[in-house]
Residue frames as qw, qx, qy, qz and C-alpha x, y, z in Angstrom:
[[0.000, 0.887, 0.462, 0.000, 0.00, 0.00, 0.00],
 [0.358, 0.372, -0.030, 0.856, 1.15, 3.54, -0.77],
 [0.365, -0.781, -0.481, 0.160, 0.56, 5.71, 2.28],
 [0.218, 0.628, -0.106, 0.739, 1.13, 9.42, 2.82],
 [0.571, -0.564, -0.475, 0.360, 2.03, 10.24, 6.43],
 [0.073, 0.762, -0.050, 0.642, 1.92, 13.83, 7.65],
 [0.556, -0.266, -0.561, 0.552, 3.60, 14.53, 10.97],
 [0.123, -0.692, -0.052, -0.710, 2.34, 17.27, 13.28],
 [0.510, -0.379, -0.623, 0.455, 2.41, 18.26, 16.93],
 [0.165, -0.928, -0.277, -0.190, 1.35, 21.16, 19.13],
 [0.554, -0.770, 0.108, 0.297, 4.47, 21.63, 21.23],
 [0.685, 0.515, 0.016, 0.515, 6.99, 23.52, 19.12],
 [0.527, -0.528, -0.173, 0.643, 9.74, 25.45, 20.89],
 [0.284, -0.005, 0.279, 0.917, 10.28, 27.92, 18.02],
 [0.352, -0.130, -0.240, -0.895, 6.62, 28.66, 17.25],
 [0.213, 0.103, 0.877, -0.417, 4.28, 27.11, 19.84],
 [0.471, 0.496, 0.643, -0.346, 1.02, 25.73, 18.45],
 [0.074, 0.415, -0.458, -0.782, 2.03, 26.62, 14.89],
 [0.080, 0.199, 0.929, 0.301, -0.17, 23.84, 13.50],
 [0.016, 0.716, 0.687, -0.123, -3.23, 25.79, 14.62],
 [0.132, -0.445, 0.048, 0.884, -1.94, 29.22, 13.57],
 [0.500, 0.690, 0.419, -0.314, -4.31, 31.04, 11.24],
 [0.204, -0.209, 0.573, 0.766, -3.68, 31.27, 7.50],
 [0.303, -0.061, -0.471, -0.827, -6.54, 32.86, 5.55],
 [0.670, -0.219, 0.065, -0.706, -9.12, 31.75, 8.10],
 [0.966, -0.066, -0.223, -0.110, -7.96, 28.13, 8.46],
 [0.651, -0.639, 0.384, 0.142, -5.30, 26.47, 10.63],
 [0.121, 0.662, -0.677, -0.297, -1.94, 25.80, 9.00],
 [0.337, -0.125, 0.933, 0.012, -2.44, 22.04, 9.39],
 [0.608, 0.522, 0.518, -0.300, -5.74, 22.19, 7.48],
 [0.421, 0.782, -0.297, -0.351, -4.00, 23.74, 4.49],
 [0.079, -0.469, 0.870, 0.131, -1.42, 20.96, 4.60],
 [0.454, 0.117, 0.870, -0.152, -4.02, 18.19, 4.78],
 [0.601, 0.642, 0.294, -0.374, -6.33, 19.55, 2.08],
 [0.348, 0.738, -0.489, -0.307, -3.39, 19.84, -0.33],
 [0.154, -0.311, 0.938, 0.021, -2.15, 16.35, 0.52],
 [0.566, 0.312, 0.693, -0.321, -5.69, 15.05, 0.05],
 [0.566, 0.708, -0.048, -0.420, -5.63, 16.39, -3.52],
 [0.003, 0.509, -0.820, -0.260, -2.69, 14.13, -4.43],
 [0.813, 0.174, -0.217, -0.512, -3.90, 11.25, -6.58],
 [0.608, 0.325, -0.724, 0.023, -1.39, 8.45, -5.90],
 [0.113, -0.244, 0.804, -0.530, -1.61, 7.78, -2.13],
 [0.486, -0.283, -0.771, -0.299, -3.99, 4.97, -1.27],
 [0.554, -0.661, -0.477, 0.170, -4.12, 6.02, 2.38],
 [0.162, 0.644, -0.193, 0.722, -3.45, 9.27, 4.22],
 [0.667, -0.529, -0.469, 0.233, -2.56, 9.40, 7.91],
 [0.045, -0.824, 0.233, -0.515, -1.89, 12.29, 10.26],
 [0.774, -0.156, -0.502, 0.353, 0.62, 11.03, 12.83],
 [0.186, -0.793, 0.160, -0.558, 0.65, 12.99, 16.10],
 [0.173, 0.281, -0.802, 0.497, 2.19, 12.40, 19.53],
 [0.458, -0.462, -0.759, -0.007, 0.11, 10.44, 22.03],
 [0.344, -0.675, -0.474, 0.448, -1.74, 12.84, 24.33],
 [0.273, 0.213, 0.182, 0.920, -1.19, 15.90, 22.14],
 [0.091, 0.377, 0.460, -0.799, -3.16, 18.88, 23.56],
 [0.432, 0.374, -0.171, -0.803, -4.82, 19.47, 20.18],
 [0.200, -0.017, 0.965, 0.168, -5.66, 15.83, 19.51],
 [0.352, 0.572, 0.700, -0.244, -9.40, 16.42, 19.17],
 [0.278, 0.790, -0.082, -0.539, -8.85, 19.40, 16.87],
 [0.017, -0.427, 0.797, 0.427, -6.49, 17.33, 14.73],
 [0.290, 0.223, 0.931, 0.009, -9.08, 14.53, 14.51],
 [0.361, 0.718, 0.441, -0.401, -11.85, 16.95, 13.47],
 [0.219, 0.748, -0.346, -0.522, -9.73, 18.64, 10.79],
 [0.135, -0.289, 0.900, 0.297, -8.36, 15.32, 9.50],
 [0.414, 0.377, 0.816, -0.146, -11.86, 13.88, 9.09],
 [0.389, 0.768, 0.118, -0.496, -12.80, 16.75, 6.75],
 [0.346, 0.717, -0.509, -0.327, -10.01, 15.73, 4.39],
 [0.964, 0.115, -0.184, -0.154, -10.26, 11.92, 4.57],
 [0.294, 0.553, -0.694, 0.355, -7.22, 11.47, 6.81],
 [0.800, -0.386, -0.446, 0.112, -6.80, 8.83, 9.46],
 [0.129, -0.813, 0.383, -0.419, -5.24, 10.01, 12.71],
 [0.896, -0.136, -0.382, 0.184, -2.77, 7.86, 14.63],
 [0.193, -0.830, 0.364, -0.376, -1.06, 8.72, 17.91],
 [0.842, 0.039, -0.510, 0.171, 1.39, 5.92, 18.72],
 [0.657, -0.754, 0.005, 0.024, 2.77, 5.51, 22.22],
 [0.764, 0.115, -0.064, 0.632, 6.30, 6.93, 21.95],
 [0.329, -0.525, -0.130, 0.774, 8.24, 10.03, 22.92],
 [0.358, 0.857, 0.246, -0.278, 6.99, 13.19, 21.12],
 [0.078, 0.821, -0.439, -0.356, 10.45, 13.90, 19.70],
 [0.400, -0.191, 0.861, 0.249, 10.98, 10.34, 18.46],
 [0.602, 0.491, -0.032, -0.629, 9.30, 11.01, 15.13],
 [0.288, 0.369, -0.845, -0.257, 11.20, 8.14, 13.54],
 [0.075, 0.103, 0.961, -0.246, 9.42, 5.69, 15.83],
 [0.439, 0.443, 0.370, -0.689, 6.13, 7.49, 15.24],
 [0.519, 0.478, -0.440, -0.556, 6.49, 6.91, 11.50],
 [0.196, 0.214, -0.955, -0.056, 7.51, 3.29, 11.98],
 [0.203, 0.221, 0.847, -0.438, 4.59, 2.47, 14.28],
 [0.500, 0.495, 0.136, -0.697, 2.14, 4.30, 12.02],
 [0.462, 0.429, -0.636, -0.446, 3.35, 2.50, 8.89],
 [0.086, 0.079, -0.987, 0.111, 3.24, -0.84, 10.71],
 [0.353, 0.298, 0.638, -0.616, -0.28, -0.20, 12.01],
 [0.590, 0.574, 0.103, -0.558, -1.67, 0.55, 8.54],
 [0.789, 0.091, 0.549, 0.260, 0.49, -1.96, 6.59],
 [0.357, 0.903, -0.097, -0.219, 2.04, 0.77, 4.46],
 [0.885, 0.060, 0.230, 0.399, 4.73, -0.54, 2.08],
 [0.438, 0.378, 0.132, 0.805, 5.66, 2.75, 0.39],
 [0.289, -0.743, -0.410, 0.442, 5.73, 5.77, 2.67],
 [0.283, 0.625, 0.134, 0.715, 5.50, 9.38, 1.50],
 [0.439, -0.513, -0.434, 0.596, 6.50, 11.86, 4.19],
 [0.085, 0.676, 0.160, 0.714, 5.27, 15.45, 4.45],
 [0.283, -0.180, -0.576, 0.745, 5.70, 17.66, 7.50],
 [0.061, -0.748, -0.660, 0.040, 2.77, 19.52, 9.01],
 [0.180, -0.730, -0.075, 0.655, 4.40, 22.94, 8.68],
 [0.199, -0.111, 0.596, 0.770, 4.20, 23.15, 4.87],
 [0.396, 0.530, 0.544, -0.516, 0.82, 24.79, 4.13],
 [0.477, 0.672, -0.203, -0.530, 1.60, 25.42, 0.44],
 [0.439, -0.219, 0.841, 0.228, 2.81, 21.89, -0.41],
 [0.489, 0.376, -0.397, -0.680, 2.09, 21.14, -4.08],
 [0.849, 0.052, 0.443, -0.282, -0.03, 18.01, -4.65],
 [0.747, 0.626, -0.212, -0.076, 1.62, 17.66, -8.06],
 [0.161, 0.663, -0.698, 0.217, 5.04, 17.28, -6.45],
 [0.615, -0.246, 0.662, -0.351, 3.74, 14.61, -4.07],
 [0.891, 0.333, 0.234, -0.203, 2.43, 12.59, -7.01],
 [0.567, 0.715, -0.407, 0.046, 5.64, 13.06, -8.99],
 [0.141, -0.587, 0.750, -0.270, 7.78, 11.85, -6.08],
 [0.735, -0.050, 0.608, -0.296, 5.62, 8.79, -5.46],
 [0.835, 0.521, 0.047, -0.172, 5.39, 7.99, -9.17],
 [0.389, 0.731, -0.553, 0.097, 9.15, 8.28, -9.66],
 [0.367, -0.442, 0.766, -0.288, 9.78, 6.07, -6.63],
 [0.835, 0.151, 0.449, -0.279, 7.39, 3.39, -7.88],
 [0.731, 0.648, -0.192, -0.090, 8.96, 3.37, -11.35],
 [0.382, 0.627, -0.622, 0.272, 12.44, 2.94, -9.85],
 [0.753, -0.517, 0.195, -0.357, 11.39, 0.79, -6.90],
 [0.979, 0.048, -0.122, 0.158, 13.67, -2.13, -7.80],
 [0.665, 0.354, -0.219, 0.620, 16.82, -0.03, -7.60],
 [0.042, 0.456, -0.297, 0.838, 16.12, 2.52, -4.82],
 [0.389, -0.462, -0.754, 0.259, 14.77, 2.73, -1.27],
 [0.181, -0.699, -0.310, 0.619, 14.62, 6.49, -0.83],
 [0.327, 0.487, 0.402, 0.703, 13.64, 9.41, -3.06],
 [0.158, -0.745, -0.366, 0.534, 13.30, 13.11, -2.35],
 [0.388, 0.787, 0.221, 0.425, 13.18, 16.51, -4.01],
 [0.314, -0.945, 0.060, -0.064, 15.33, 18.09, -1.28],
 [0.814, -0.210, 0.169, 0.514, 18.86, 16.75, -1.93],
 [0.326, 0.099, 0.283, 0.897, 19.80, 19.07, -4.79],
 [0.094, 0.634, 0.564, -0.520, 17.43, 21.78, -3.63],
 [0.101, 0.216, 0.482, 0.843, 15.52, 23.41, -6.47],
 [0.323, -0.685, -0.558, -0.339, 12.02, 23.65, -5.02],
 [0.184, -0.637, 0.284, -0.693, 11.48, 26.20, -2.26],
 [0.100, 0.012, -0.877, 0.471, 11.58, 24.87, 1.30],
 [0.478, 0.219, 0.427, -0.735, 8.07, 23.85, 2.20],
 [0.762, 0.359, -0.278, -0.462, 7.71, 21.77, -0.97],
 [0.014, 0.457, -0.887, 0.066, 9.73, 18.90, 0.51],
 [0.925, -0.025, -0.004, -0.378, 8.52, 15.34, -0.06],
 [0.056, -0.479, 0.876, -0.006, 10.34, 12.15, 0.86],
 [0.911, 0.057, -0.127, -0.390, 9.37, 8.65, -0.25],
 [0.037, 0.488, -0.863, 0.126, 10.90, 5.49, 1.18],
 [0.667, -0.085, -0.699, -0.245, 10.15, 1.83, 1.68],
 [0.750, -0.576, 0.063, -0.319, 8.84, 0.26, 4.87],
 [0.945, -0.009, -0.159, 0.286, 11.72, -2.20, 4.67],
 [0.439, 0.475, -0.248, 0.721, 14.26, 0.63, 4.83],
 [0.371, -0.646, 0.145, -0.651, 12.42, 2.25, 7.74],
 [0.921, -0.365, -0.063, -0.126, 12.33, -1.05, 9.61],
 [0.818, 0.178, -0.238, 0.492, 16.07, -1.56, 9.15],
 [0.129, 0.569, -0.257, 0.770, 16.78, 1.88, 10.60],
 [0.642, -0.571, 0.053, -0.509, 14.49, 1.22, 13.55],
 [0.943, -0.310, 0.117, 0.033, 16.42, -1.98, 14.31],
 [0.514, 0.757, -0.363, 0.176, 19.82, -0.73, 13.22],
 [0.264, -0.651, 0.655, -0.277, 21.47, -1.95, 16.44],
 [0.924, -0.023, 0.329, -0.196, 20.35, -5.51, 15.72],
 [0.367, -0.453, 0.709, 0.396, 23.26, -7.67, 14.43],
 [0.612, 0.400, 0.674, 0.103, 20.96, -9.10, 11.74],
 [0.386, 0.896, 0.221, -0.013, 20.96, -5.76, 9.91],
 [0.718, -0.058, 0.113, 0.684, 24.66, -4.94, 10.28],
 [0.154, 0.800, 0.189, 0.548, 24.00, -1.19, 10.47],
 [0.270, 0.178, -0.443, 0.836, 25.61, 1.44, 12.71],
 [0.221, -0.622, -0.709, 0.248, 23.39, 2.20, 15.69],
 [0.007, 0.821, 0.213, 0.529, 21.64, 5.57, 15.88],
 [0.546, -0.226, -0.426, 0.685, 23.54, 7.74, 18.33],
 [0.056, 0.008, -0.015, 0.998, 21.98, 11.14, 17.70],
 [0.237, 0.523, 0.665, -0.478, 18.54, 12.37, 18.77],
 [0.247, 0.500, -0.260, -0.788, 18.53, 14.48, 15.60],
 [0.160, 0.085, -0.890, -0.419, 18.09, 11.28, 13.55],
 [0.015, -0.398, -0.898, 0.185, 15.03, 10.34, 15.55],
 [0.155, 0.611, 0.336, -0.700, 13.43, 13.75, 15.42],
 [0.313, 0.591, -0.289, -0.685, 13.92, 14.27, 11.67],
 [0.883, 0.224, 0.309, -0.272, 13.25, 10.67, 10.52],
 [0.867, 0.486, 0.073, 0.082, 15.43, 10.45, 7.41],
 [0.018, 0.883, -0.468, -0.046, 18.97, 11.78, 8.14],
 [0.656, -0.314, 0.682, 0.076, 20.13, 8.19, 8.61],
 [0.766, 0.504, 0.388, 0.098, 19.12, 7.39, 5.00],
 [0.348, 0.927, -0.113, 0.079, 21.05, 10.41, 3.79],
 [0.317, -0.780, 0.539, 0.016, 24.15, 9.61, 5.82],
 [0.495, -0.219, 0.824, 0.166, 24.46, 6.10, 4.37],
 [0.593, 0.508, -0.136, -0.609, 23.49, 6.48, 0.69],
 [0.330, 0.354, -0.845, -0.226, 25.28, 3.26, -0.26],
 [0.087, 0.096, 0.943, -0.307, 23.16, 1.30, 2.22],
 [0.336, 0.638, 0.591, -0.362, 19.92, 3.07, 1.24],
 [0.341, 0.122, 0.520, 0.774, 20.18, 3.78, -2.47],
 [0.150, 0.690, 0.403, -0.582, 18.45, 7.01, -3.31],
 [0.359, 0.435, 0.525, 0.637, 17.30, 9.10, -6.22],
 [0.013, 0.361, 0.160, -0.919, 16.67, 12.82, -6.63],
 [0.442, 0.687, 0.558, -0.143, 13.43, 13.96, -8.24],
 [0.394, 0.177, 0.391, 0.813, 14.12, 15.51, -11.63],
 [0.062, 0.819, 0.415, -0.392, 12.88, 19.11, -11.71],
 [0.451, 0.646, 0.248, 0.564, 12.96, 22.07, -14.08],
 [0.427, -0.390, -0.282, 0.766, 15.01, 24.80, -12.33],
 [0.040, 0.143, 0.267, 0.952, 13.77, 27.47, -14.75],
 [0.436, -0.455, -0.507, -0.588, 10.15, 26.73, -13.94],
 [0.723, -0.549, -0.414, -0.068, 10.23, 25.53, -10.35],
 [0.666, -0.009, -0.353, 0.657, 13.39, 27.01, -8.89],
 [0.130, -0.805, 0.032, -0.578, 13.41, 29.57, -6.13],
 [0.458, 0.035, -0.662, 0.593, 15.33, 29.94, -2.88],
 [0.385, -0.467, 0.028, -0.795, 12.49, 30.69, -0.46],
 [0.009, -0.012, -0.890, 0.456, 11.19, 29.46, 2.89],
 [0.549, -0.224, -0.333, -0.733, 7.59, 28.29, 2.59],
 [0.606, -0.286, -0.726, 0.152, 7.63, 26.23, 5.79],
 [0.368, -0.787, -0.035, -0.494, 6.36, 27.58, 9.12],
 [0.681, -0.095, -0.531, 0.495, 8.97, 27.56, 11.88],
 [0.227, -0.264, -0.322, 0.880, 8.58, 31.14, 13.09],
 [0.239, 0.741, 0.465, -0.420, 5.88, 33.85, 13.00],
 [0.084, 0.638, -0.358, -0.676, 7.85, 35.63, 10.25],
 [0.126, -0.029, 0.907, 0.400, 7.49, 32.54, 8.06],
 [0.184, 0.583, 0.783, -0.115, 3.72, 32.68, 8.42],
 [0.118, 0.778, 0.085, -0.611, 3.70, 36.40, 7.58],
 [0.002, 0.434, -0.656, -0.617, 5.66, 35.68, 4.40],
 [0.127, 0.185, 0.951, 0.212, 3.48, 32.70, 3.43],
 [0.217, 0.671, 0.579, -0.410, 0.31, 34.77, 3.95],
 [0.179, 0.679, -0.225, -0.676, 1.48, 37.23, 1.29],
 [0.018, 0.211, -0.867, -0.451, 2.25, 34.42, -1.15],
 [0.179, 0.376, 0.902, -0.109, -1.11, 32.80, -0.45],
 [0.257, 0.720, 0.331, -0.553, -3.07, 35.99, -1.11],
 [0.156, 0.592, -0.464, -0.640, -1.21, 36.56, -4.39],
 [0.138, 0.212, -0.899, -0.357, -1.79, 33.02, -5.67],
 [0.358, 0.129, 0.828, -0.412, -5.01, 31.70, -4.16],
 [0.630, 0.532, 0.251, -0.508, -7.23, 32.43, -7.17],
 [0.304, 0.595, -0.622, -0.408, -4.78, 31.08, -9.77],
 [0.970, 0.099, -0.063, -0.215, -5.28, 27.66, -11.41],
 [0.730, -0.435, 0.473, 0.230, -2.65, 25.02, -10.81],
 [0.584, -0.054, 0.563, 0.582, 0.17, 25.11, -13.38],
 [0.359, 0.865, 0.279, -0.213, -1.39, 28.12, -15.09],
 [0.146, 0.900, -0.349, -0.215, 2.07, 29.32, -16.07],
 [0.761, -0.188, 0.573, 0.239, 3.58, 25.96, -16.96],
 [0.093, 0.572, -0.482, -0.657, 5.62, 26.47, -20.17],
 [0.064, -0.012, 0.939, 0.338, 4.29, 23.22, -21.65],
 [0.384, 0.407, 0.602, -0.570, 0.65, 24.24, -21.25],
 [0.474, 0.539, -0.206, -0.666, 0.14, 25.29, -24.86],
 [0.413, 0.338, -0.793, -0.294, 1.37, 21.96, -26.19],
 [0.338, -0.162, -0.916, 0.140, -0.06, 19.80, -23.41],
 [0.355, -0.473, -0.081, -0.802, -3.36, 21.36, -22.32],
 [0.787, -0.406, -0.451, -0.112, -4.01, 18.49, -19.88],
 [0.564, 0.105, -0.496, 0.652, -1.07, 19.65, -17.75],
 [0.097, -0.170, 0.312, -0.930, -3.12, 22.38, -16.07],
 [0.625, -0.212, -0.075, -0.748, -6.29, 22.05, -14.05],
 [0.682, -0.038, -0.730, -0.021, -5.57, 18.59, -12.65],
 [0.423, -0.258, -0.645, 0.582, -5.29, 19.87, -9.07],
 [0.128, -0.842, -0.500, -0.156, -7.64, 22.25, -7.24],
 [0.382, -0.872, -0.027, 0.304, -4.98, 24.47, -5.65],
 [0.362, 0.878, -0.309, 0.050, -2.22, 26.67, -7.02],
 [0.953, -0.140, -0.005, 0.270, 1.24, 25.13, -7.04],
 [0.618, -0.446, 0.158, 0.627, 4.95, 25.78, -7.18],
 [0.420, 0.368, 0.412, 0.720, 4.87, 27.37, -10.66],
 [0.113, -0.853, -0.330, -0.387, 2.46, 30.08, -9.52],
 [0.597, -0.755, -0.067, 0.261, 4.40, 30.63, -6.28],
 [0.639, -0.139, 0.249, 0.715, 7.71, 31.04, -8.10],
 [0.234, 0.591, 0.385, 0.669, 6.15, 33.57, -10.47],
 [0.328, -0.893, -0.253, -0.177, 4.70, 35.58, -7.57],
 [0.669, -0.608, 0.052, 0.424, 8.04, 35.61, -5.74],
 [0.547, 0.127, 0.314, 0.765, 9.88, 36.78, -8.83],
 [0.025, 0.736, 0.359, 0.573, 7.37, 39.62, -9.14],
 [0.427, -0.845, 0.031, -0.322, 7.75, 40.52, -5.43],
 [0.705, 0.222, -0.517, 0.432, 11.36, 39.78, -4.41],
 [0.090, -0.523, 0.386, -0.755, 11.00, 42.14, -1.43],
 [0.819, -0.388, -0.098, -0.412, 8.71, 39.65, 0.33],
 [0.867, 0.049, -0.424, 0.259, 11.64, 37.33, 0.95],
 [0.175, 0.497, -0.439, 0.727, 13.12, 39.93, 3.31],
 [0.663, -0.518, 0.006, -0.541, 10.43, 39.04, 5.85],
 [0.899, -0.376, 0.216, -0.063, 12.04, 35.74, 6.79],
 [0.689, 0.611, -0.344, 0.185, 15.38, 35.89, 4.97],
 [0.081, -0.688, 0.600, -0.401, 17.26, 36.04, 8.30],
 [0.832, -0.259, 0.373, -0.318, 15.95, 32.63, 9.42],
 [0.236, 0.458, -0.844, -0.148, 18.13, 29.57, 9.00],
 [0.841, -0.107, -0.392, -0.358, 16.66, 26.09, 8.71],
 [0.463, -0.564, 0.598, -0.330, 17.03, 24.07, 11.91],
 [0.706, -0.090, 0.696, -0.096, 16.21, 20.61, 10.58]]
């Protein structure tokens, strides 16, 4: 089964309760889930939250509107690696697509491209992402990996797997650094992208209030635009536009090129994870 797992929690040290912060009248997490729900390739969508999260009931209510399951496995809130493993095991997910709950402008098209590329190359890879050679703005990040690879990392100290044991809490909080650190053990692939059409160095993830201020400007500029309206192949391939209900990376990049001053709002922030 192909499953999309979105991680979210209420307790954030940098921006407390950011999942419920308002963006155009809806919580940030609702924007994330509705965009993930528009992706066509996942067979199951799960919102994975820490057990006992203060906003658990709010998460459940929002998730139900967008056909998401909610799972709160019994593990430490910062052990997101274990949260993903237990969620994938519970729902028998073989191919896992990972999106974080602080990306309210995530493009459904990119999710489908990442999953599709992973499936096509499944025999030769265990991990695929669009964030190695970064071309998409931050906040468009998607990672796809196999359950088998995730299970090996979870049991990396077991002699059967012959893998170095996880020694850093960073690996557990951010799920996939272990894959990246051992690319020969977990063969990976970068998503092919068009840097002229999709490229922009911008932060579209919500870690600080300034990020949300910046994203709100982008959202207002793009919210009425059709998805892939400005795709250069539209004239020759008319089916390429209108397949998704929300604007995407092409429209965002165009808006940012028209308003470069917006990036000053959160340009001083450096990515923590």
